[in-house]
N, CA, C and O atoms as a GROMACS GRO file, in nm:
protein
  608
    1MET      N    1   0.668   1.314  -0.087
    1MET     CA    2   0.561   1.290   0.021
    1MET      C    3   0.459   1.111  -0.071
    1MET      O    4   0.359   1.118  -0.143
    2LEU      N    5   0.521   1.002  -0.037
    2LEU     CA    6   0.439   0.895  -0.075
    2LEU      C    7   0.339   0.849  -0.029
    2LEU      O    8   0.320   0.868   0.091
    3ASN      N    9   0.225   0.762  -0.121
    3ASN     CA   10   0.135   0.813  -0.052
    3ASN      C   11   0.090   0.573  -0.038
    3ASN      O   12   0.119   0.502  -0.135
    4VAL      N   13   0.053   0.538   0.034
    4VAL     CA   14   0.041   0.386   0.054
    4VAL      C   15  -0.152   0.362   0.024
    4VAL      O   16  -0.252   0.426   0.056
    5VAL      N   17  -0.137   0.287  -0.022
    5VAL     CA   18  -0.331   0.253  -0.028
    5VAL      C   19  -0.327   0.147   0.012
    5VAL      O   20  -0.221   0.108  -0.035
    6LEU      N   21  -0.379   0.042   0.085
    6LEU     CA   22  -0.464  -0.040   0.120
    6LEU      C   23  -0.617  -0.041   0.071
    6LEU      O   24  -0.683   0.062   0.079
    7LEU      N   25  -0.682  -0.182   0.011
    7LEU     CA   26  -0.722  -0.188  -0.054
    7LEU      C   27  -0.890  -0.302   0.006
    7LEU      O   28  -0.942  -0.401  -0.045
    8GLU      N   29  -0.914  -0.248   0.089
    8GLU     CA   30  -0.982  -0.335   0.164
    8GLU      C   31  -0.949  -0.476   0.283
    8GLU      O   32  -1.010  -0.583   0.293
    9PRO      N   33  -0.862  -0.440   0.340
    9PRO     CA   34  -0.781  -0.459   0.400
    9PRO      C   35  -0.845  -0.538   0.472
    9PRO      O   36  -0.968  -0.537   0.470
   10GLU      N   37  -0.764  -0.638   0.565
   10GLU     CA   38  -0.863  -0.796   0.611
   10GLU      C   39  -0.828  -0.796   0.726
   10GLU      O   40  -0.920  -0.810   0.806
   11ILE      N   41  -0.673  -0.781   0.791
   11ILE     CA   42  -0.602  -0.765   0.919
   11ILE      C   43  -0.558  -0.667   1.010
   11ILE      O   44  -0.463  -0.609   0.957
   12PRO      N   45  -0.578  -0.630   1.101
   12PRO     CA   46  -0.565  -0.544   1.168
   12PRO      C   47  -0.485  -0.531   1.207
   12PRO      O   48  -0.473  -0.410   1.224
   13PRO      N   49  -0.317  -0.636   1.276
   13PRO     CA   50  -0.221  -0.605   1.292
   13PRO      C   51  -0.131  -0.558   1.197
   13PRO      O   52  -0.021  -0.515   1.233
   14ASN      N   53  -0.170  -0.563   1.057
   14ASN     CA   54  -0.130  -0.564   0.959
   14ASN      C   55  -0.094  -0.432   0.940
   14ASN      O   56   0.013  -0.372   0.935
   15THR      N   57  -0.251  -0.392   0.929
   15THR     CA   58  -0.276  -0.194   0.882
   15THR      C   59  -0.194  -0.148   1.027
   15THR      O   60  -0.128  -0.045   1.010
   16GLY      N   61  -0.187  -0.186   1.124
   16GLY     CA   62  -0.096  -0.097   1.252
   16GLY      C   63   0.054  -0.093   1.211
   16GLY      O   64   0.128   0.000   1.245
   17THR      N   65   0.099  -0.208   1.132
   17THR     CA   66   0.236  -0.167   1.148
   17THR      C   67   0.269  -0.107   0.996
   17THR      O   68   0.376  -0.059   0.960
   18ILE      N   69   0.113  -0.126   0.892
   18ILE     CA   70   0.177  -0.028   0.790
   18ILE      C   71   0.163   0.123   0.863
   18ILE      O   72   0.240   0.213   0.829
   19GLY      N   73   0.084   0.138   0.942
   19GLY     CA   74   0.036   0.227   0.978
   19GLY      C   75   0.192   0.316   1.049
   19GLY      O   76   0.223   0.434   1.030
   20ARG      N   77   0.276   0.199   1.142
   20ARG     CA   78   0.336   0.292   1.188
   20ARG      C   79   0.487   0.299   1.069
   20ARG      O   80   0.584   0.365   1.107
   21LEU      N   81   0.490   0.264   1.002
   21LEU     CA   82   0.548   0.258   0.853
   21LEU      C   83   0.560   0.357   0.714
   21LEU      O   84   0.640   0.368   0.621
   22CYS      N   85   0.425   0.426   0.758
   22CYS     CA   86   0.390   0.527   0.723
   22CYS      C   87   0.498   0.614   0.781
   22CYS      O   88   0.609   0.659   0.752
   23LEU      N   89   0.358   0.616   0.931
   23LEU     CA   90   0.481   0.734   1.056
   23LEU      C   91   0.649   0.770   1.012
   23LEU      O   92   0.712   0.875   1.016
   24GLY      N   93   0.676   0.669   0.982
   24GLY     CA   94   0.804   0.693   0.979
   24GLY      C   95   0.876   0.750   0.849
   24GLY      O   96   0.974   0.824   0.845
   25THR      N   97   0.821   0.709   0.770
   25THR     CA   98   0.896   0.727   0.606
   25THR      C   99   0.782   0.919   0.528
   25THR      O  100   0.787   0.994   0.431
   26GLY      N  101   0.706   0.906   0.650
   26GLY     CA  102   0.630   1.057   0.629
   26GLY      C  103   0.516   1.087   0.514
   26GLY      O  104   0.458   1.185   0.467
   27SER      N  105   0.521   0.916   0.493
   27SER     CA  106   0.362   0.875   0.355
   27SER      C  107   0.219   0.887   0.475
   27SER      O  108   0.184   0.883   0.593
   28VAL      N  109   0.180   0.902   0.344
   28VAL     CA  110  -0.024   0.927   0.398
   28VAL      C  111  -0.058   0.769   0.347
   28VAL      O  112  -0.032   0.723   0.236
   29LEU      N  113  -0.127   0.694   0.466
   29LEU     CA  114  -0.216   0.636   0.474
   29LEU      C  115  -0.362   0.606   0.433
   29LEU      O  116  -0.469   0.640   0.482
   30HIS      N  117  -0.315   0.501   0.282
   30HIS     CA  118  -0.585   0.559   0.246
   30HIS      C  119  -0.585   0.443   0.256
   30HIS      O  120  -0.536   0.352   0.190
   31LEU      N  121  -0.662   0.452   0.372
   31LEU     CA  122  -0.790   0.278   0.345
   31LEU      C  123  -0.897   0.317   0.265
   31LEU      O  124  -0.934   0.432   0.242
   32ILE      N  125  -0.967   0.161   0.206
   32ILE     CA  126  -1.006   0.192   0.130
   32ILE      C  127  -1.143   0.090   0.181
   32ILE      O  128  -1.105  -0.027   0.190
   33GLU      N  129  -1.270   0.105   0.211
   33GLU     CA  130  -1.359   0.024   0.242
   33GLU      C  131  -1.384  -0.039   0.168
   33GLU      O  132  -1.331  -0.030   0.057
   34PRO      N  133  -1.473  -0.130   0.197
   34PRO     CA  134  -1.480  -0.164   0.341
   34PRO      C  135  -1.348  -0.249   0.394
   34PRO      O  136  -1.257  -0.288   0.321
   35LEU      N  137  -1.358  -0.266   0.520
   35LEU     CA  138  -1.246  -0.255   0.607
   35LEU      C  139  -1.304  -0.422   0.716
   35LEU      O  140  -1.400  -0.454   0.786
   36GLY      N  141  -1.167  -0.485   0.667
   36GLY     CA  142  -1.186  -0.574   0.783
   36GLY      C  143  -1.215  -0.611   0.955
   36GLY      O  144  -1.224  -0.711   1.027
   37PHE      N  145  -1.221  -0.463   0.966
   37PHE     CA  146  -1.218  -0.408   1.109
   37PHE      C  147  -1.228  -0.336   1.162
   37PHE      O  148  -1.151  -0.260   1.102
   38SER      N  149  -1.259  -0.288   1.228
   38SER     CA  150  -1.297  -0.105   1.304
   38SER      C  151  -1.163  -0.065   1.327
   38SER      O  152  -1.089  -0.133   1.399
   39LEU      N  153  -1.130   0.025   1.280
   39LEU     CA  154  -0.996   0.111   1.366
   39LEU      C  155  -0.970   0.165   1.486
   39LEU      O  156  -0.885   0.249   1.519
   40ASP      N  157  -1.095   0.077   1.582
   40ASP     CA  158  -1.077   0.093   1.720
   40ASP      C  159  -1.027  -0.077   1.805
   40ASP      O  160  -1.016  -0.110   1.923
   41ASP      N  161  -1.007  -0.149   1.678
   41ASP     CA  162  -0.975  -0.255   1.664
   41ASP      C  163  -0.806  -0.274   1.789
   41ASP      O  164  -0.701  -0.221   1.752
   42LYS      N  165  -0.813  -0.352   1.926
   42LYS     CA  166  -0.722  -0.281   1.971
   42LYS      C  167  -0.613  -0.391   1.933
   42LYS      O  168  -0.513  -0.390   2.004
   43LEU      N  169  -0.618  -0.494   1.822
   43LEU     CA  170  -0.483  -0.581   1.784
   43LEU      C  171  -0.444  -0.466   1.665
   43LEU      O  172  -0.339  -0.503   1.612
   44LEU      N  173  -0.493  -0.339   1.607
   44LEU     CA  174  -0.470  -0.220   1.491
   44LEU      C  175  -0.376  -0.148   1.592
   44LEU      O  176  -0.262  -0.104   1.574
   45LYS      N  177  -0.467  -0.147   1.724
   45LYS     CA  178  -0.375  -0.040   1.829
   45LYS      C  179  -0.230  -0.083   1.891
   45LYS      O  180  -0.126  -0.022   1.919
   46ARG      N  181  -0.265  -0.189   1.898
   46ARG     CA  182  -0.102  -0.316   1.947
   46ARG      C  183   0.005  -0.271   1.855
   46ARG      O  184   0.112  -0.215   1.881
   47ALA      N  185  -0.045  -0.305   1.746
   47ALA     CA  186   0.040  -0.291   1.626
   47ALA      C  187   0.084  -0.179   1.590
   47ALA      O  188   0.198  -0.174   1.544
   48GLY      N  189  -0.003  -0.051   1.603
   48GLY     CA  190   0.092   0.099   1.563
   48GLY      C  191   0.096   0.176   1.683
   48GLY      O  192   0.084   0.298   1.680
   49LEU      N  193   0.116   0.090   1.820
   49LEU     CA  194   0.150   0.095   1.948
   49LEU      C  195   0.048   0.285   1.933
   49LEU      O  196  -0.065   0.330   1.919
   50ASP      N  197   0.184   0.326   1.946
   50ASP     CA  198   0.134   0.472   2.035
   50ASP      C  199   0.145   0.569   1.892
   50ASP      O  200   0.131   0.690   1.906
   51TYR      N  201   0.165   0.524   1.783
   51TYR     CA  202   0.214   0.561   1.726
   51TYR      C  203   0.078   0.614   1.612
   51TYR      O  204   0.076   0.700   1.524
   52TRP      N  205  -0.017   0.528   1.658
   52TRP     CA  206  -0.096   0.528   1.554
   52TRP      C  207  -0.191   0.635   1.571
   52TRP      O  208  -0.272   0.627   1.479
   53GLN      N  209  -0.222   0.744   1.657
   53GLN     CA  210  -0.253   0.860   1.686
   53GLN      C  211  -0.207   0.975   1.605
   53GLN      O  212  -0.260   1.086   1.607
   54HIS      N  213  -0.076   0.931   1.513
   54HIS     CA  214  -0.024   1.082   1.424
   54HIS      C  215   0.026   0.975   1.294
   54HIS      O  216   0.140   0.936   1.270
   55VAL      N  217  -0.041   0.959   1.257
   55VAL     CA  218  -0.062   0.848   1.146
   55VAL      C  219  -0.137   0.933   1.037
   55VAL      O  220  -0.242   0.972   1.088
   56GLN      N  221  -0.129   0.961   0.955
   56GLN     CA  222  -0.213   1.058   0.872
   56GLN      C  223  -0.285   0.973   0.755
   56GLN      O  224  -0.240   0.966   0.640
   57VAL      N  225  -0.378   0.924   0.790
   57VAL     CA  226  -0.493   0.808   0.763
   57VAL      C  227  -0.573   0.872   0.652
   57VAL      O  228  -0.565   0.995   0.666
   58LYS      N  229  -0.653   0.838   0.540
   58LYS     CA  230  -0.758   0.875   0.488
   58LYS      C  231  -0.828   0.759   0.430
   58LYS      O  232  -0.794   0.651   0.383
   59ARG      N  233  -0.930   0.817   0.452
   59ARG     CA  234  -1.055   0.662   0.440
   59ARG      C  235  -1.150   0.727   0.331
   59ARG      O  236  -1.186   0.845   0.340
   60TRP      N  237  -1.168   0.689   0.283
   60TRP     CA  238  -1.237   0.628   0.086
   60TRP      C  239  -1.357   0.467   0.137
   60TRP      O  240  -1.339   0.362   0.198
   61ARG      N  241  -1.448   0.519   0.084
   61ARG     CA  242  -1.613   0.481   0.088
   61ARG      C  243  -1.559   0.278  -0.014
   61ARG      O  244  -1.585   0.158  -0.004
   62ASP      N  245  -1.478   0.374  -0.096
   62ASP     CA  246  -1.478   0.239  -0.194
   62ASP      C  247  -1.338   0.341  -0.376
   62ASP      O  248  -1.285   0.450  -0.400
   63TRP      N  249  -1.350   0.218  -0.431
   63TRP     CA  250  -1.177   0.269  -0.519
   63TRP      C  251  -1.237   0.435  -0.606
   63TRP      O  252  -1.188   0.541  -0.645
   64THR      N  253  -1.365   0.369  -0.602
   64THR     CA  254  -1.396   0.519  -0.692
   64THR      C  255  -1.410   0.640  -0.677
   64THR      O  256  -1.403   0.735  -0.755
   65ALA      N  257  -1.445   0.624  -0.500
   65ALA     CA  258  -1.432   0.788  -0.396
   65ALA      C  259  -1.262   0.821  -0.426
   65ALA      O  260  -1.222   0.925  -0.479
   66PHE      N  261  -1.161   0.688  -0.372
   66PHE     CA  262  -1.039   0.716  -0.392
   66PHE      C  263  -1.016   0.790  -0.547
   66PHE      O  264  -0.926   0.873  -0.554
   67ILE      N  265  -1.059   0.773  -0.612
   67ILE     CA  266  -0.983   0.760  -0.764
   67ILE      C  267  -1.060   0.919  -0.826
   67ILE      O  268  -1.008   0.984  -0.917
   68ALA      N  269  -1.164   0.952  -0.768
   68ALA     CA  270  -1.207   1.093  -0.702
   68ALA      C  271  -1.152   1.195  -0.638
   68ALA      O  272  -1.178   1.315  -0.644
   69GLY      N  273  -1.060   1.126  -0.563
   69GLY     CA  274  -1.030   1.276  -0.456
   69GLY      C  275  -0.856   1.291  -0.450
   69GLY      O  276  -0.786   1.356  -0.373
   70GLN      N  277  -0.818   1.189  -0.582
   70GLN     CA  278  -0.680   1.262  -0.587
   70GLN      C  279  -0.672   1.338  -0.727
   70GLN      O  280  -0.758   1.364  -0.810
   71PRO      N  281  -0.503   1.370  -0.720
   71PRO     CA  282  -0.485   1.507  -0.815
   71PRO      C  283  -0.491   1.444  -0.985
   71PRO      O  284  -0.468   1.323  -0.986
   72GLY      N  285  -0.514   1.495  -1.107
   72GLY     CA  286  -0.537   1.465  -1.228
   72GLY      C  287  -0.370   1.461  -1.184
   72GLY      O  288  -0.315   1.536  -1.103
   73GLY      N  289  -0.300   1.337  -1.273
   73GLY     CA  290  -0.215   1.299  -1.317
   73GLY      C  291  -0.155   1.240  -1.192
   73GLY      O  292  -0.033   1.227  -1.202
   74ALA      N  293  -0.214   1.194  -1.064
   74ALA     CA  294  -0.126   1.084  -0.967
   74ALA      C  295  -0.098   0.976  -1.031
   74ALA      O  296  -0.164   0.906  -1.109
   75ARG      N  297  -0.014   0.972  -0.999
   75ARG     CA  298   0.037   0.810  -1.054
   75ARG      C  299  -0.002   0.670  -0.962
   75ARG      O  300   0.019   0.678  -0.840
   76CYS      N  301  -0.035   0.593  -0.994
   76CYS     CA  302  -0.053   0.476  -0.924
   76CYS      C  303  -0.017   0.329  -0.935
   76CYS      O  304  -0.069   0.288  -1.039
   77TRP      N  305   0.036   0.251  -0.885
   77TRP     CA  306   0.129   0.135  -0.884
   77TRP      C  307   0.083   0.012  -0.815
   77TRP      O  308   0.079  -0.010  -0.694
   78PHE      N  309   0.055  -0.052  -0.896
   78PHE     CA  310  -0.034  -0.187  -0.834
   78PHE      C  311   0.065  -0.256  -0.830
   78PHE      O  312   0.151  -0.254  -0.918
   79LEU      N  313   0.071  -0.347  -0.699
   79LEU     CA  314   0.164  -0.434  -0.658
   79LEU      C  315   0.047  -0.566  -0.634
   79LEU      O  316  -0.063  -0.562  -0.578
   80THR      N  317   0.139  -0.716  -0.721
   80THR     CA  318   0.098  -0.777  -0.745
   80THR      C  319   0.191  -0.873  -0.749
   80THR      O  320   0.308  -0.841  -0.769
   81THR      N  321   0.140  -1.055  -0.724
   81THR     CA  322   0.200  -1.119  -0.765
   81THR      C  323   0.194  -1.174  -0.967
   81THR      O  324   0.287  -1.224  -1.031
   82LYS      N  325   0.072  -1.144  -1.012
   82LYS     CA  326   0.040  -1.157  -1.122
   82LYS      C  327   0.129  -1.072  -1.245
   82LYS      O  328   0.082  -1.053  -1.358
   83THR      N  329   0.264  -1.026  -1.203
   83THR     CA  330   0.347  -0.940  -1.265
   83THR      C  331   0.469  -0.976  -1.275
   83THR      O  332   0.516  -1.020  -1.170
   84ASP      N  333   0.569  -0.971  -1.407
   84ASP     CA  334   0.688  -1.004  -1.442
   84ASP      C  335   0.775  -0.904  -1.358
   84ASP      O  336   0.869  -0.923  -1.281
   85ARG      N  337   0.704  -0.782  -1.404
   85ARG     CA  338   0.788  -0.617  -1.340
   85ARG      C  339   0.819  -0.628  -1.221
   85ARG      O  340   0.739  -0.669  -1.137
   86ALA      N  341   0.969  -0.585  -1.186
   86ALA     CA  342   1.008  -0.600  -1.005
   86ALA      C  343   0.975  -0.501  -1.004
   86ALA      O  344   0.968  -0.424  -1.100
   87TYR      N  345   0.941  -0.477  -0.872
   87TYR     CA  346   0.921  -0.346  -0.831
   87TYR      C  347   1.083  -0.224  -0.823
   87TYR      O  348   1.086  -0.102  -0.841
   88TRP      N  349   1.204  -0.324  -0.788
   88TRP     CA  350   1.314  -0.212  -0.820
   88TRP      C  351   1.327  -0.166  -0.984
   88TRP      O  352   1.405  -0.076  -1.014
   89ASP      N  353   1.274  -0.211  -1.049
   89ASP     CA  354   1.267  -0.187  -1.233
   89ASP      C  355   1.183  -0.021  -1.224
   89ASP      O  356   1.220   0.069  -1.299
   90VAL      N  357   1.071   0.000  -1.123
   90VAL     CA  358   1.014   0.111  -1.182
   90VAL      C  359   1.052   0.289  -1.095
   90VAL      O  360   1.091   0.283  -0.979
   91GLU      N  361   1.043   0.382  -1.138
   91GLU     CA  362   1.126   0.481  -1.145
   91GLU      C  363   0.997   0.561  -1.000
   91GLU      O  364   0.896   0.626  -1.027
   92PHE      N  365   1.045   0.528  -0.863
   92PHE     CA  366   0.897   0.595  -0.855
   92PHE      C  367   0.940   0.759  -0.825
   92PHE      O  368   1.046   0.819  -0.813
   93GLU      N  369   0.830   0.787  -0.822
   93GLU     CA  370   0.812   0.969  -0.808
   93GLU      C  371   0.754   1.036  -0.683
   93GLU      O  372   0.694   0.972  -0.596
   94GLU      N  373   0.781   1.194  -0.677
   94GLU     CA  374   0.692   1.180  -0.480
   94GLU      C  375   0.613   1.191  -0.546
   94GLU      O  376   0.622   1.178  -0.668
   95GLY      N  377   0.491   1.223  -0.470
   95GLY     CA  378   0.309   1.169  -0.457
   95GLY      C  379   0.300   1.024  -0.532
   95GLY      O  380   0.185   1.018  -0.573
   96ASP      N  381   0.360   0.917  -0.563
   96ASP     CA  382   0.333   0.801  -0.592
   96ASP      C  383   0.229   0.779  -0.496
   96ASP      O  384   0.209   0.846  -0.395
   97TYR      N  385   0.145   0.646  -0.550
   97TYR     CA  386   0.050   0.588  -0.484
   97TYR      C  387   0.078   0.440  -0.493
   97TYR      O  388   0.050   0.365  -0.586
   98LEU      N  389   0.129   0.417  -0.399
   98LEU     CA  390   0.152   0.248  -0.352
   98LEU      C  391   0.004   0.157  -0.364
   98LEU      O  392  -0.083   0.218  -0.302
   99VAL      N  393  -0.032   0.074  -0.404
   99VAL     CA  394  -0.182   0.001  -0.420
   99VAL      C  395  -0.126  -0.098  -0.356
   99VAL      O  396  -0.008  -0.129  -0.374
  100PHE      N  397  -0.228  -0.177  -0.251
  100PHE     CA  398  -0.222  -0.324  -0.233
  100PHE      C  399  -0.337  -0.373  -0.180
  100PHE      O  400  -0.395  -0.326  -0.082
  101GLY      N  401  -0.370  -0.474  -0.248
  101GLY     CA  402  -0.523  -0.542  -0.191
  101GLY      C  403  -0.496  -0.632  -0.077
  101GLY      O  404  -0.394  -0.629  -0.008
  102ARG      N  405  -0.606  -0.721  -0.061
  102ARG     CA  406  -0.605  -0.816   0.004
  102ARG      C  407  -0.573  -0.922   0.054
  102ARG      O  408  -0.580  -1.036   0.006
  103GLU      N  409  -0.517  -0.867   0.208
  103GLU     CA  410  -0.431  -1.052   0.241
  103GLU      C  411  -0.427  -1.203   0.195
  103GLU      O  412  -0.340  -1.289   0.184
  104THR      N  413  -0.603  -1.191   0.166
  104THR     CA  414  -0.628  -1.293   0.117
  104THR      C  415  -0.646  -1.304   0.010
  104THR      O  416  -0.634  -1.420  -0.029
  105ARG      N  417  -0.680  -1.213  -0.086
  105ARG     CA  418  -0.706  -1.250  -0.221
  105ARG      C  419  -0.655  -1.161  -0.325
  105ARG      O  420  -0.689  -1.176  -0.442
  106GLY      N  421  -0.563  -1.055  -0.280
  106GLY     CA  422  -0.488  -0.964  -0.342
  106GLY      C  423  -0.570  -0.807  -0.390
  106GLY      O  424  -0.653  -0.745  -0.323
  107LEU      N  425  -0.514  -0.772  -0.530
  107LEU     CA  426  -0.649  -0.654  -0.539
  107LEU      C  427  -0.682  -0.771  -0.712
  107LEU      O  428  -0.611  -0.842  -0.782
  108PRO      N  429  -0.819  -0.732  -0.713
  108PRO     CA  430  -0.875  -0.766  -0.834
  108PRO      C  431  -0.835  -0.761  -0.911
  108PRO      O  432  -0.730  -0.700  -0.934
  109ALA      N  433  -0.926  -0.846  -1.017
  109ALA     CA  434  -0.818  -0.923  -1.109
  109ALA      C  435  -0.863  -0.757  -1.244
  109ALA      O  436  -0.772  -0.690  -1.294
  110PRO      N  437  -0.987  -0.733  -1.266
  110PRO     CA  438  -1.045  -0.619  -1.327
  110PRO      C  439  -0.927  -0.471  -1.299
  110PRO      O  440  -0.870  -0.398  -1.380
  111LEU      N  441  -0.927  -0.475  -1.155
  111LEU     CA  442  -0.849  -0.345  -1.166
  111LEU      C  443  -0.702  -0.396  -1.208
  111LEU      O  444  -0.638  -0.297  -1.241
  112LEU      N  445  -0.639  -0.491  -1.217
  112LEU     CA  446  -0.499  -0.507  -1.201
  112LEU      C  447  -0.497  -0.516  -1.414
  112LEU      O  448  -0.399  -0.492  -1.485
  113GLU      N  449  -0.658  -0.565  -1.472
  113GLU     CA  450  -0.631  -0.585  -1.616
  113GLU      C  451  -0.623  -0.443  -1.704
  113GLU      O  452  -0.563  -0.410  -1.807
  114ALA      N  453  -0.713  -0.375  -1.612
  114ALA     CA  454  -0.730  -0.252  -1.670
  114ALA      C  455  -0.572  -0.097  -1.613
  114ALA      O  456  -0.562   0.025  -1.611
  115ASN      N  457  -0.477  -0.233  -1.577
  115ASN     CA  458  -0.381  -0.073  -1.587
  115ASN      C  459  -0.223  -0.214  -1.521
  115ASN      O  460  -0.171  -0.254  -1.416
  116VAL      N  461  -0.214  -0.232  -1.651
  116VAL     CA  462  -0.120  -0.344  -1.611
  116VAL      C  463  -0.013  -0.259  -1.654
  116VAL      O  464   0.084  -0.269  -1.579
  117SER      N  465   0.000  -0.198  -1.726
  117SER     CA  466   0.138  -0.093  -1.773
  117SER      C  467   0.153  -0.056  -1.592
  117SER      O  468   0.246   0.025  -1.592
  118SER      N  469   0.126  -0.068  -1.502
  118SER     CA  470   0.120  -0.046  -1.322
  118SER      C  471   0.181  -0.141  -1.239
  118SER      O  472   0.171  -0.128  -1.117
  119CYS      N  473   0.225  -0.209  -1.273
  119CYS     CA  474   0.169  -0.262  -1.212
  119CYS      C  475   0.321  -0.377  -1.205
  119CYS      O  476   0.379  -0.420  -1.305
  120ALA      N  477   0.357  -0.406  -1.059
  120ALA     CA  478   0.478  -0.440  -1.009
  120ALA      C  479   0.472  -0.581  -0.892
  120ALA      O  480   0.381  -0.637  -0.832
  121THR      N  481   0.574  -0.594  -0.898
  121THR     CA  482   0.566  -0.758  -0.782
  121THR      C  483   0.753  -0.742  -0.745
  121THR      O  484   0.861  -0.706  -0.792
  122ILE      N  485   0.676  -0.808  -0.607
  122ILE     CA  486   0.760  -0.840  -0.523
  122ILE      C  487   0.842  -0.969  -0.562
  122ILE      O  488   0.805  -1.068  -0.499
  123PRO      N  489   0.953  -0.992  -0.657
  123PRO     CA  490   1.021  -1.124  -0.709
  123PRO      C  491   0.998  -1.258  -0.577
  123PRO      O  492   1.069  -1.254  -0.476
  124MET      N  493   0.941  -1.316  -0.587
  124MET     CA  494   0.981  -1.463  -0.468
  124MET      C  495   1.050  -1.563  -0.560
  124MET      O  496   1.089  -1.540  -0.674
  125ALA      N  497   1.059  -1.698  -0.481
  125ALA     CA  498   1.143  -1.793  -0.453
  125ALA      C  499   0.961  -1.865  -0.620
  125ALA      O  500   0.845  -1.840  -0.653
  126ALA      N  501   1.057  -1.937  -0.646
  126ALA     CA  502   0.876  -2.030  -0.693
  126ALA      C  503   0.825  -2.081  -0.598
  126ALA      O  504   0.711  -2.034  -0.589
  127GLN      N  505   0.851  -2.178  -0.489
  127GLN     CA  506   0.788  -2.247  -0.353
  127GLN      C  507   0.687  -2.110  -0.282
  127GLN      O  508   0.598  -2.135  -0.200
  128THR      N  509   0.716  -1.977  -0.323
  128THR     CA  510   0.605  -1.873  -0.241
  128THR      C  511   0.521  -1.829  -0.274
  128THR      O  512   0.536  -1.711  -0.307
  129ARG      N  513   0.408  -1.877  -0.285
  129ARG     CA  514   0.304  -1.741  -0.340
  129ARG      C  515   0.270  -1.613  -0.317
  129ARG      O  516   0.217  -1.530  -0.391
  130SER      N  517   0.328  -1.602  -0.142
  130SER     CA  518   0.279  -1.454  -0.170
  130SER      C  519   0.372  -1.425  -0.011
  130SER      O  520   0.379  -1.509   0.079
  131LEU      N  521   0.454  -1.247  -0.008
  131LEU     CA  522   0.465  -1.209   0.154
  131LEU      C  523   0.408  -1.151   0.216
  131LEU      O  524   0.377  -1.045   0.162
  132ASN      N  525   0.359  -1.166   0.350
  132ASN     CA  526   0.237  -1.073   0.434
  132ASN      C  527   0.225  -0.943   0.388
  132ASN      O  528   0.325  -0.878   0.356
  133LEU      N  529   0.134  -0.907   0.381
  133LEU     CA  530   0.124  -0.726   0.381
  133LEU      C  531   0.222  -0.644   0.377
  133LEU      O  532   0.281  -0.592   0.282
  134ALA      N  533   0.235  -0.633   0.516
  134ALA     CA  534   0.320  -0.552   0.633
  134ALA      C  535   0.429  -0.540   0.569
  134ALA      O  536   0.481  -0.428   0.558
  135THR      N  537   0.490  -0.660   0.510
  135THR     CA  538   0.665  -0.669   0.467
  135THR      C  539   0.657  -0.653   0.346
  135THR      O  540   0.746  -0.608   0.273
  136SER      N  541   0.562  -0.686   0.318
  136SER     CA  542   0.493  -0.619   0.112
  136SER      C  543   0.515  -0.466   0.112
  136SER      O  544   0.570  -0.416   0.014
  137VAL      N  545   0.466  -0.374   0.240
  137VAL     CA  546   0.409  -0.289   0.219
  137VAL      C  547   0.581  -0.200   0.243
  137VAL      O  548   0.621  -0.112   0.167
  138GLY      N  549   0.640  -0.242   0.340
  138GLY     CA  550   0.853  -0.248   0.362
  138GLY      C  551   0.860  -0.260   0.296
  138GLY      O  552   0.757  -0.212   0.250
  139ILE      N  553   0.908  -0.294   0.226
  139ILE     CA  554   0.994  -0.358   0.071
  139ILE      C  555   0.989  -0.211  -0.008
  139ILE      O  556   1.051  -0.109   0.024
  140VAL      N  557   0.906  -0.229  -0.111
  140VAL     CA  558   0.834  -0.148  -0.200
  140VAL      C  559   0.836  -0.010  -0.124
  140VAL      O  560   0.887   0.082  -0.188
  141LEU      N  561   0.792   0.016  -0.003
  141LEU     CA  562   0.771   0.184   0.074
  141LEU      C  563   0.897   0.203  -0.007
  141LEU      O  564   0.914   0.260  -0.115
  142TYR      N  565   1.034   0.101   0.122
  142TYR     CA  566   1.165   0.162   0.222
  142TYR      C  567   1.275   0.127   0.035
  142TYR      O  568   1.395   0.153   0.031
  143GLU      N  569   1.191   0.062  -0.106
  143GLU     CA  570   1.290   0.132  -0.218
  143GLU      C  571   1.229   0.280  -0.307
  143GLU      O  572   1.303   0.350  -0.377
  144ALA      N  573   1.067   0.309  -0.283
  144ALA     CA  574   1.066   0.437  -0.291
  144ALA      C  575   1.183   0.558  -0.282
  144ALA      O  576   1.270   0.628  -0.335
  145VAL      N  577   1.087   0.508  -0.144
  145VAL     CA  578   1.175   0.640   0.001
  145VAL      C  579   1.370   0.608  -0.083
  145VAL      O  580   1.425   0.690  -0.158
  146ARG      N  581   1.412   0.518  -0.053
  146ARG     CA  582   1.575   0.505  -0.123
  146ARG      C  583   1.590   0.610  -0.229
  146ARG      O  584   1.679   0.696  -0.223
  147GLN      N  585   1.498   0.601  -0.330
  147GLN     CA  586   1.532   0.628  -0.486
  147GLN      C  587   1.508   0.796  -0.446
  147GLN      O  588   1.590   0.888  -0.438
  148LEU      N  589   1.344   0.795  -0.422
  148LEU     CA  590   1.335   0.951  -0.388
  148LEU      C  591   1.469   1.015  -0.335
  148LEU      O  592   1.502   1.106  -0.411
  149SER      N  593   1.568   0.996  -0.217
  149SER     CA  594   1.640   1.027  -0.140
  149SER      C  595   1.758   1.068  -0.229
  149SER      O  596   1.814   1.171  -0.192
  150ARG      N  597   1.820   0.991  -0.367
  150ARG     CA  598   1.920   0.958  -0.395
  150ARG      C  599   1.879   1.031  -0.501
  150ARG      O  600   1.943   1.002  -0.602
  151ARG      N  601   1.764   1.148  -0.526
  151ARG     CA  602   1.749   1.254  -0.594
  151ARG      C  603   1.730   1.356  -0.582
  151ARG      O  604   1.697   1.431  -0.674
  152THR      N  605   1.752   1.405  -0.404
  152THR     CA  606   1.771   1.597  -0.364
  152THR      C  607   1.901   1.567  -0.298
  152THR      O  608   1.967   1.658  -0.248
   0.00000   0.00000   0.00000
């Protein structure tokens, strides 16, 4: 099982779509507050369709609570545009946490600075600053699924 972590997500349709991706891959969705919307938001439900009720969602009041709630040795991968290591160069393992930041600002600099060796990026053409959050989660999550499926 893989884990997708959204740190302070802002846009409900992205989170709904990511919930569907998590359900489709058997992954757990971790939402770290504050959220930029309510989990009752109609746009979240619309993007998540009738799948949302089946998504395994865990809410955390903040990053500190999230980290405290994880087992020792849990591996977090921080997805950011501020590194050169491509996501396909990561050897994902069962139970890994794929951490994504806010749609408008990404992950906080102090978090990235404290975890430089665990950062990865989705390479893009120079004129592109970033990709949609749900698209980014789908790209990295399915690469992790692909890798894990080849080992079984």
